[in-house]
C-alpha positions as CSV (number, residue, x, y, z in Angstrom):
1,X,0.1,0.0,0.0
2,X,1.5,3.7,-0.7
3,X,2.5,5.8,2.1
4,X,3.0,9.6,0.0
5,X,2.6,12.3,2.2
6,X,1.8,15.2,0.3
7,X,-0.1,16.1,-3.5
8,X,3.5,16.6,-5.1
9,X,4.6,12.8,-4.2
10,X,1.4,11.4,-5.3
11,X,-0.2,10.7,-8.5
12,X,-4.0,11.4,-6.9
13,X,-4.0,13.3,-3.6
14,X,-8.1,13.8,-2.3
15,X,-8.2,15.8,0.9
16,X,-12.1,16.3,3.0
17,X,-13.8,15.5,-0.5
18,X,-17.5,16.4,-0.3
19,X,-19.6,15.7,-3.8
20,X,-22.9,16.2,-4.5
21,X,-24.4,17.1,-8.3
22,X,-26.8,19.8,-7.2
23,X,-26.3,22.2,-4.3
24,X,-29.9,21.6,-3.4
25,X,-29.6,18.1,-2.6
26,X,-29.9,17.5,1.0
27,X,-26.9,14.9,1.2
28,X,-23.4,14.3,-0.7
29,X,-23.0,11.6,-3.0
30,X,-19.1,11.4,-1.7
31,X,-18.3,12.6,1.9
32,X,-15.1,12.9,4.3
33,X,-12.8,11.3,1.4
34,X,-9.1,11.3,1.9
35,X,-7.4,9.4,-0.3
36,X,-3.4,9.3,-1.4
37,X,-2.5,6.8,-4.7
38,X,1.0,7.0,-5.8
39,X,2.8,5.9,-9.1
40,X,2.4,2.2,-9.3
41,X,-0.5,1.4,-7.7
42,X,-3.2,-0.9,-9.1
43,X,-6.4,0.3,-7.2
44,X,-9.5,-1.7,-7.5
45,X,-12.4,0.8,-6.4
46,X,-15.4,-1.6,-4.9
47,X,-18.8,-1.3,-3.5
48,X,-22.7,-1.6,-4.1
49,X,-24.2,0.2,-7.2
50,X,-24.9,3.6,-6.4
51,X,-22.7,4.3,-3.8
52,X,-20.2,6.5,-5.5
53,X,-17.6,5.2,-7.2
54,X,-18.6,6.6,-11.0
55,X,-18.8,10.1,-9.1
56,X,-15.5,9.4,-7.6
57,X,-13.5,9.0,-11.0
58,X,-15.4,11.9,-12.2
59,X,-14.0,14.1,-9.8
60,X,-10.6,12.9,-10.2
61,X,-11.1,13.7,-14.2
62,X,-12.3,17.3,-13.5
63,X,-15.9,15.9,-15.5
64,X,-18.0,16.2,-12.7
65,X,-17.4,19.7,-11.7
66,X,-16.3,21.0,-15.5
67,X,-19.1,19.0,-17.5
68,X,-21.8,18.4,-14.9
69,X,-21.6,21.2,-12.8
70,X,-20.9,19.2,-9.3
71,X,-20.9,20.9,-6.3
72,X,-17.2,20.3,-4.8
73,X,-15.8,20.8,-1.2
74,X,-12.3,20.1,-0.7
75,X,-9.0,19.6,-2.4
76,X,-8.1,17.0,-5.7
77,X,-5.1,17.0,-7.1
78,X,-3.6,14.9,-10.0
79,X,0.4,14.8,-10.1
80,X,0.6,17.4,-7.6
81,X,-1.8,19.7,-9.3
82,X,-5.4,21.3,-8.6
83,X,-7.7,19.5,-10.9
84,X,-10.0,22.5,-10.2
85,X,-7.1,25.4,-11.4
86,X,-6.8,22.9,-14.8
87,X,-8.9,22.7,-18.0
88,X,-10.1,19.4,-19.0
89,X,-7.8,19.3,-22.0
90,X,-4.9,20.0,-19.5
91,X,-6.2,17.1,-17.2
92,X,-6.9,14.7,-20.2
93,X,-2.9,14.9,-21.0
94,X,-2.6,13.2,-17.5
95,X,-5.4,11.1,-17.0
96,X,-7.2,8.8,-19.1
97,X,-10.8,7.7,-18.7
98,X,-12.7,4.4,-20.0
99,X,-16.6,4.8,-19.2
100,X,-18.8,2.3,-18.5
101,X,-20.6,2.9,-21.6
102,X,-18.7,2.1,-24.2
103,X,-20.7,4.0,-27.4
104,X,-20.5,7.2,-25.7
105,X,-16.7,7.5,-26.2
106,X,-17.1,6.4,-29.8
107,X,-16.9,8.9,-32.3
108,X,-15.5,7.5,-35.7
109,X,-16.5,5.1,-38.1
110,X,-13.3,2.8,-38.1
111,X,-11.5,1.5,-35.6
112,X,-7.8,2.9,-36.7
113,X,-9.0,6.3,-36.8
114,X,-10.8,5.7,-33.5
115,X,-7.8,4.4,-31.7
116,X,-5.7,7.2,-33.1
117,X,-8.1,9.8,-32.5
118,X,-6.8,10.9,-28.9
119,X,-3.0,10.6,-30.0
120,X,-3.9,13.0,-32.9
121,X,-5.4,15.5,-30.2
122,X,-2.5,14.9,-28.4
123,X,-0.3,16.7,-31.4
124,X,1.6,13.6,-31.4
125,X,3.9,12.7,-34.9
126,X,2.1,10.5,-37.2
127,X,4.8,7.7,-37.2
128,X,4.5,7.5,-33.6
129,X,0.3,7.7,-33.8
130,X,0.7,4.6,-36.2
131,X,2.7,2.8,-33.7
132,X,0.4,3.4,-30.6
133,X,-2.6,2.2,-33.2
134,X,-0.5,-0.8,-34.2
135,X,0.4,-2.1,-30.4
136,X,-3.1,-1.4,-28.8
137,X,-5.1,-2.7,-31.6
138,X,-3.3,-5.8,-31.2
139,X,-3.5,-6.0,-27.6
140,X,-7.2,-5.7,-27.8
141,X,-7.1,-8.4,-30.6
142,X,-8.9,-5.6,-32.7
143,X,-8.2,-5.3,-36.7
144,X,-7.2,-2.1,-37.7
145,X,-9.4,-1.9,-40.7
146,X,-12.5,-2.5,-39.4
147,X,-15.8,-1.0,-39.6
148,X,-17.2,0.1,-36.0
149,X,-20.6,-0.4,-37.2
150,X,-20.2,-4.2,-37.2
151,X,-18.6,-4.5,-33.8
152,X,-20.3,-6.5,-31.3
153,X,-20.9,-4.6,-27.7
154,X,-17.9,-6.3,-26.4
155,X,-15.8,-5.5,-29.4
156,X,-16.5,-2.1,-28.9
157,X,-15.5,-1.8,-25.2
158,X,-11.8,-3.3,-26.6
159,X,-11.9,-0.5,-29.1
160,X,-12.6,2.4,-26.4
161,X,-9.7,0.7,-23.9
162,X,-7.3,0.4,-27.0
163,X,-8.4,4.3,-27.7
164,X,-7.5,5.3,-24.1
165,X,-4.5,3.1,-23.6
166,X,-2.9,4.9,-26.9
167,X,-2.8,8.3,-25.6
168,X,-0.3,6.5,-23.0
169,X,-1.3,9.2,-19.7
170,X,0.2,8.5,-16.5
171,X,-3.0,8.1,-14.9
172,X,-5.5,5.2,-16.1
173,X,-9.3,5.8,-14.9
174,X,-11.2,2.7,-15.7
175,X,-15.1,2.2,-15.3
176,X,-15.9,-1.8,-15.2
177,X,-13.8,-2.3,-18.2
178,X,-14.1,-6.2,-18.0
179,X,-18.0,-5.4,-17.8
180,X,-18.4,-7.0,-21.6
181,X,-15.5,-8.9,-22.1
182,X,-14.5,-12.3,-22.8
183,X,-12.0,-14.2,-20.5
184,X,-9.1,-13.9,-22.9
185,X,-9.6,-10.5,-23.1
186,X,-9.8,-9.3,-19.9
187,X,-6.4,-11.3,-18.7
188,X,-4.8,-9.3,-22.0
189,X,-6.0,-6.1,-20.3
190,X,-5.1,-6.9,-16.5
191,X,-1.9,-8.5,-17.7
192,X,-1.5,-5.3,-19.2
193,X,-2.1,-2.9,-16.4
194,X,-0.1,-5.1,-13.8
195,X,2.6,-4.6,-16.9
196,X,2.3,-0.4,-16.8
197,X,1.8,0.2,-13.0
198,X,5.2,-1.8,-12.4
199,X,6.8,0.4,-14.8
200,X,5.3,3.7,-12.9
201,X,1.8,4.6,-14.1
202,X,-1.3,4.4,-11.5
203,X,-4.5,2.5,-12.4
204,X,-7.9,2.9,-10.6
205,X,-10.4,0.6,-11.5
206,X,-14.0,0.1,-10.5
207,X,-15.1,-3.3,-10.8
208,X,-17.5,-5.9,-9.3
209,X,-15.7,-9.2,-10.8
210,X,-13.0,-9.0,-7.9
211,X,-12.4,-12.7,-8.1
212,X,-10.6,-11.5,-12.0
213,X,-8.8,-8.1,-10.6
214,X,-7.6,-8.5,-7.0
215,X,-4.9,-10.9,-8.2
216,X,-3.4,-7.9,-10.0
217,X,-4.4,-5.3,-7.5
218,X,-2.2,-4.0,-5.1
219,X,-4.9,-2.1,-3.2
220,X,-8.7,-2.4,-2.5
221,X,-10.8,0.4,-1.6
222,X,-14.5,-0.4,-0.6
223,X,-16.7,2.7,-0.8
224,X,-20.1,2.7,1.5
225,X,-22.8,5.2,1.4
226,X,-20.1,7.7,-0.2
227,X,-17.8,6.9,2.1
228,X,-14.4,4.7,2.2
229,X,-14.7,2.3,4.7
230,X,-11.7,0.0,4.0
231,X,-8.6,0.4,2.6
232,X,-7.2,-2.9,2.6
233,X,-4.0,-4.4,0.2
234,X,-4.2,-7.2,-1.9
235,X,-3.6,-9.8,0.5
236,X,-6.1,-8.6,2.8
237,X,-8.3,-8.2,0.1
238,X,-8.1,-11.7,-1.3
239,X,-8.4,-13.5,2.2
240,X,-11.8,-10.9,2.6
241,X,-13.5,-10.3,-0.6
242,X,-12.4,-13.4,-3.0
243,X,-15.4,-15.7,-3.9
244,X,-17.7,-16.8,-6.6
245,X,-21.3,-17.8,-6.6
246,X,-21.4,-21.7,-5.9
247,X,-23.0,-23.8,-8.4
248,X,-26.5,-25.4,-8.1
249,X,-27.8,-28.7,-9.1
250,X,-29.6,-29.1,-12.3
251,X,-33.0,-27.8,-11.7
252,X,-34.4,-27.7,-14.9
253,X,-38.2,-28.3,-15.2
254,X,-38.8,-27.6,-19.0
255,X,-41.3,-29.2,-20.9
256,X,-41.6,-30.9,-24.2
257,X,-43.3,-27.9,-25.8
258,X,-41.1,-26.1,-28.2
259,X,-41.2,-22.3,-28.1
260,X,-38.2,-21.7,-30.9
261,X,-36.9,-24.2,-33.5
262,X,-33.7,-22.7,-35.5
263,X,-32.8,-25.0,-38.6
264,X,-29.7,-24.0,-40.5
265,X,-30.0,-20.7,-39.8
266,X,-27.8,-17.7,-41.0
267,X,-27.6,-14.1,-40.1
268,X,-25.7,-11.4,-41.3
269,X,-24.8,-7.6,-40.8
270,X,-24.3,-6.7,-44.5
271,X,-22.0,-9.5,-46.4
272,X,-20.6,-10.4,-43.4
273,X,-22.4,-13.6,-42.1
274,X,-22.5,-13.5,-37.9
275,X,-24.6,-16.9,-37.3
276,X,-23.9,-19.9,-39.7
277,X,-25.8,-22.7,-40.3
278,X,-27.2,-22.5,-36.6
279,X,-29.7,-25.6,-35.5
280,X,-31.3,-25.8,-32.2
281,X,-34.6,-26.0,-30.2
282,X,-35.7,-24.2,-27.1
283,X,-38.2,-25.5,-25.0
284,X,-41.2,-23.8,-22.6
285,X,-39.2,-23.2,-19.1
286,X,-36.0,-23.7,-19.9
287,X,-33.2,-21.6,-18.3
288,X,-30.4,-21.2,-20.6
289,X,-27.0,-19.3,-20.8
290,X,-25.3,-18.6,-24.1
291,X,-21.5,-18.3,-23.6
292,X,-19.0,-17.0,-26.4
293,X,-16.0,-14.6,-27.1
294,X,-16.4,-11.3,-28.3
295,X,-18.3,-11.3,-31.6
296,X,-19.4,-15.0,-31.6
297,X,-22.3,-13.8,-32.3
298,X,-24.0,-14.3,-28.6
299,X,-26.3,-10.8,-29.1
300,X,-27.2,-11.8,-32.7
301,X,-28.7,-14.9,-31.5
302,X,-31.1,-13.1,-28.7
303,X,-31.8,-10.4,-31.5
304,X,-33.2,-13.3,-34.0
305,X,-35.2,-14.6,-31.1
306,X,-36.4,-11.2,-30.5
307,X,-37.4,-10.7,-34.1
308,X,-35.4,-8.0,-34.2
309,X,-33.0,-9.4,-36.9
310,X,-33.8,-12.0,-39.6
311,X,-32.5,-14.9,-41.0
312,X,-30.3,-14.4,-44.4
313,X,-31.5,-18.1,-44.8
314,X,-32.7,-21.3,-42.8
315,X,-36.0,-21.7,-40.8
316,X,-36.8,-19.7,-37.8
317,X,-40.0,-21.2,-36.0
318,X,-41.7,-20.2,-33.6
319,X,-44.6,-21.5,-31.6
320,X,-48.1,-19.8,-31.8
321,X,-48.2,-18.0,-28.5
322,X,-44.9,-16.2,-29.3
323,X,-46.4,-15.4,-32.7
324,X,-50.0,-14.3,-31.6
325,X,-48.5,-11.6,-29.5
326,X,-44.6,-11.1,-30.1
327,X,-44.2,-7.8,-28.4
328,X,-45.9,-9.5,-24.9
329,X,-44.4,-12.6,-24.8
330,X,-41.1,-12.4,-26.0
331,X,-39.1,-9.7,-23.5
332,X,-35.4,-8.4,-24.5
333,X,-33.2,-6.6,-22.4
334,X,-29.9,-5.3,-24.5
335,X,-26.9,-4.9,-23.6
336,X,-27.0,-0.8,-23.2
337,X,-29.7,0.0,-20.6
338,X,-30.0,3.5,-21.9
339,X,-31.8,2.5,-25.2
340,X,-34.9,1.1,-23.2
341,X,-35.2,4.0,-20.7
342,X,-37.8,6.4,-21.9
343,X,-40.4,7.5,-18.8
344,X,-38.9,10.2,-16.4
345,X,-39.5,8.0,-12.8
346,X,-38.6,4.3,-12.0
347,X,-42.1,4.1,-10.9
348,X,-43.3,5.0,-14.7
349,X,-40.6,2.5,-16.5
350,X,-41.6,-0.3,-14.5
351,X,-45.3,0.5,-14.8
352,X,-45.4,1.2,-18.3
353,X,-45.9,-2.3,-19.5
354,X,-47.3,-3.8,-16.8
355,X,-51.1,-5.1,-16.3
356,X,-51.7,-3.2,-12.7
357,X,-50.4,-1.1,-10.1
358,X,-50.2,-4.1,-7.9
359,X,-47.9,-6.1,-10.6
360,X,-45.8,-3.0,-10.5
361,X,-45.0,-2.8,-7.0
362,X,-44.4,-6.4,-6.7
363,X,-41.5,-6.0,-9.7
364,X,-40.2,-3.1,-7.6
365,X,-40.0,-5.3,-4.7
366,X,-39.0,-8.4,-6.4
367,X,-35.8,-6.3,-7.9
368,X,-35.3,-4.1,-4.9
369,X,-35.6,-0.6,-6.5
370,X,-38.9,0.3,-4.7
371,X,-36.9,3.1,-2.9
372,X,-36.0,4.4,-6.6
373,X,-39.3,4.6,-7.4
374,X,-39.4,8.9,-7.9
375,X,-35.8,9.0,-9.3
376,X,-35.1,9.5,-13.0
377,X,-33.7,6.2,-15.0
378,X,-31.1,8.2,-16.7
379,X,-29.5,9.8,-13.4
380,X,-29.2,6.3,-11.3
381,X,-25.9,4.6,-11.8
382,X,-25.2,1.7,-14.5
383,X,-26.0,-1.2,-12.2
384,X,-29.4,0.5,-10.8
385,X,-30.2,1.3,-14.5
386,X,-30.0,-2.4,-15.7
387,X,-32.3,-3.8,-13.0
388,X,-34.8,-1.0,-14.1
389,X,-34.7,-2.2,-17.5
390,X,-34.7,-5.8,-16.6
391,X,-37.8,-5.0,-14.1
392,X,-39.7,-3.2,-16.6
393,X,-39.2,-6.0,-19.0
394,X,-40.3,-8.6,-16.4
395,X,-43.1,-6.6,-15.2
396,X,-44.9,-7.7,-18.6
397,X,-44.9,-11.4,-17.2
398,X,-43.3,-12.4,-20.9
399,X,-43.1,-16.0,-21.8
400,X,-39.6,-15.5,-22.6
401,X,-37.1,-13.4,-21.0
402,X,-33.8,-12.6,-23.2
403,X,-31.2,-10.7,-21.3
404,X,-27.9,-9.5,-22.8
405,X,-25.2,-9.2,-20.2
406,X,-28.0,-8.6,-17.4
407,X,-24.9,-8.7,-14.4
408,X,-22.9,-5.7,-15.8
409,X,-22.6,-3.3,-13.2
410,X,-24.1,-5.7,-10.3
411,X,-22.5,-6.2,-6.9
412,X,-22.7,-9.6,-5.1
413,X,-26.0,-8.4,-3.6
414,X,-27.1,-7.4,-6.9
415,X,-26.5,-10.4,-8.6
416,X,-27.8,-12.6,-5.9
417,X,-31.0,-10.6,-6.6
418,X,-31.5,-11.1,-10.2
419,X,-31.0,-14.7,-9.5
420,X,-33.4,-15.4,-7.0
421,X,-35.8,-13.0,-9.0
422,X,-35.3,-15.0,-11.9
423,X,-35.5,-18.5,-10.2
424,X,-38.9,-16.7,-8.4
425,X,-40.5,-15.8,-12.0
426,X,-40.0,-19.4,-13.3
427,X,-41.5,-20.3,-10.4
428,X,-44.3,-18.4,-10.4
429,X,-45.3,-17.7,-14.2
430,X,-43.4,-20.5,-15.8
431,X,-41.0,-18.1,-17.2
432,X,-37.9,-19.3,-19.5
433,X,-34.6,-17.1,-20.0
434,X,-32.3,-16.9,-22.7
435,X,-29.2,-14.8,-20.8
436,X,-25.7,-14.3,-22.8
437,X,-23.2,-13.5,-20.1
438,X,-19.0,-13.6,-19.8
439,X,-19.6,-13.4,-16.2
440,X,-18.1,-16.1,-14.3
441,X,-19.6,-15.0,-10.6
442,X,-22.8,-16.2,-12.0
443,X,-22.8,-17.9,-15.5
444,X,-23.3,-21.7,-13.5
445,X,-26.5,-20.7,-11.6
446,X,-28.2,-18.6,-14.6
447,X,-29.1,-21.7,-16.8
448,X,-29.8,-25.4,-16.5
449,X,-29.1,-25.6,-20.4
450,X,-25.9,-24.1,-21.8
451,X,-25.3,-23.3,-25.6
452,X,-21.7,-22.3,-26.2
453,X,-21.0,-20.3,-29.5
454,X,-17.7,-20.1,-31.5
455,X,-17.6,-17.8,-35.0
456,X,-21.4,-17.7,-35.1
457,X,-21.6,-21.5,-34.9
458,X,-23.0,-23.9,-32.1
459,X,-19.7,-25.9,-30.6
460,X,-21.3,-27.2,-27.9
461,X,-24.7,-27.5,-26.3
462,X,-24.8,-29.2,-22.8
463,X,-26.0,-28.8,-19.1
464,X,-24.4,-25.7,-16.6
465,X,-21.2,-28.3,-16.5
466,X,-20.2,-26.9,-19.7
467,X,-19.8,-23.5,-17.9
468,X,-16.7,-24.6,-16.1
469,X,-14.8,-26.1,-18.9
470,X,-15.7,-22.9,-20.8
471,X,-14.0,-20.3,-18.3
472,X,-11.4,-23.2,-18.0
473,X,-10.4,-23.0,-21.8
474,X,-11.1,-19.5,-22.5
475,X,-9.8,-17.7,-19.2
476,X,-6.4,-18.8,-17.9
477,X,-6.4,-18.9,-14.1
478,X,-5.7,-15.7,-12.4
479,X,-3.0,-16.0,-9.9
480,X,-0.7,-13.1,-8.5
481,X,1.7,-12.0,-11.2
482,X,5.7,-12.4,-10.1
483,X,7.5,-9.4,-10.0
484,X,9.2,-8.4,-13.3
485,X,7.3,-11.2,-15.3
486,X,5.2,-10.0,-18.0
487,X,1.6,-11.3,-17.9
488,X,1.2,-10.6,-21.9
């Protein structure tokens, strides 16, 4: 753990910090924060959704005050200089930020232009920019000449990370960077962060997937109600916090009644096929998990089942009850919750397609968001937004729930509630679910059947025992790196 004693000796130095987004707010989002982070540290910031983690990052990079007009008391310094005395251009030369929502940071149409964008704004030479594009596209497994429009959600997240890393600032702030990454990409990123902090850079990660990040961390900060309640070194953190959700026995209660039948289906984006010769049958009552690397076709399969994209060839059959009321019987929750939130309160969002006020309150309680009922959905944390989106779709009581990365932004408490709620919906209403996820914490308990996609094809189809096989194959065991040994 760092023991720096002054702003000049620190990468980040915070004293007596209080933050709220309006002077009229009764309470502070962050309060009484004292924090010193030195060069060479890789700090993980953890805590329940809505406890101020993202706000702390946006205070460090100046966005909270200079873009959102937040009311800030106290002192925040980066590399020895007061953030409030610098403009955003000056801060951005020192601090690189990866936001939770990848698409909010994408400006260009092609991968190489996007990765070059930040370095071009720093005024670097064309030769240096070209080398950085090559290096960081390679690190994140991207093709420089690829069109961004055709990237999956996980690939877009890798693109944003590559674009920020290419600017090579001394301080990196990453807000849930592993959220949509497959195991190999997550390992590459964490290995790079380990190497680069050993060379003197500083990194702060907001992350709920502690099982993956703690072996690389030097320190864990835990926020609760806007305050830092624990500041642990790596050994203390692993002893206290490293845990996974336990597996469960197969509890499938599916019937022989078919809901979807796909025969030799091919789906393409433009001329590029995404799903290839895909054949499978899904039954009523099934709880299905879809695994696969970024770009393997998970989202496209969900969108095909939801009727949002049409196969280029092959047969897609839906049960009569799904064809008669497609918008009511099939509920689809996409990766980005901002696409599906449009009402001005959480209550109205959940109530919009609910059959009754009683039903609305029931789902607000099921998802643990009753206390947010009067909040604007877009003012919530990313984890809270996702719960609201799922609750709003679930309140329709669809026969099938299609969920694309529903655990992003969820702490362990939120994950537990989501798992319990999906099981309760199956018990009460016979709801089937199909969930695409990269989350090793809960993939084993989200489904009784696993579809493993590779390059748009169905590589394997089996019970939840496949989860172990998938993560053992695609994610090398995360162990504490050895000093002087690169993880890449």
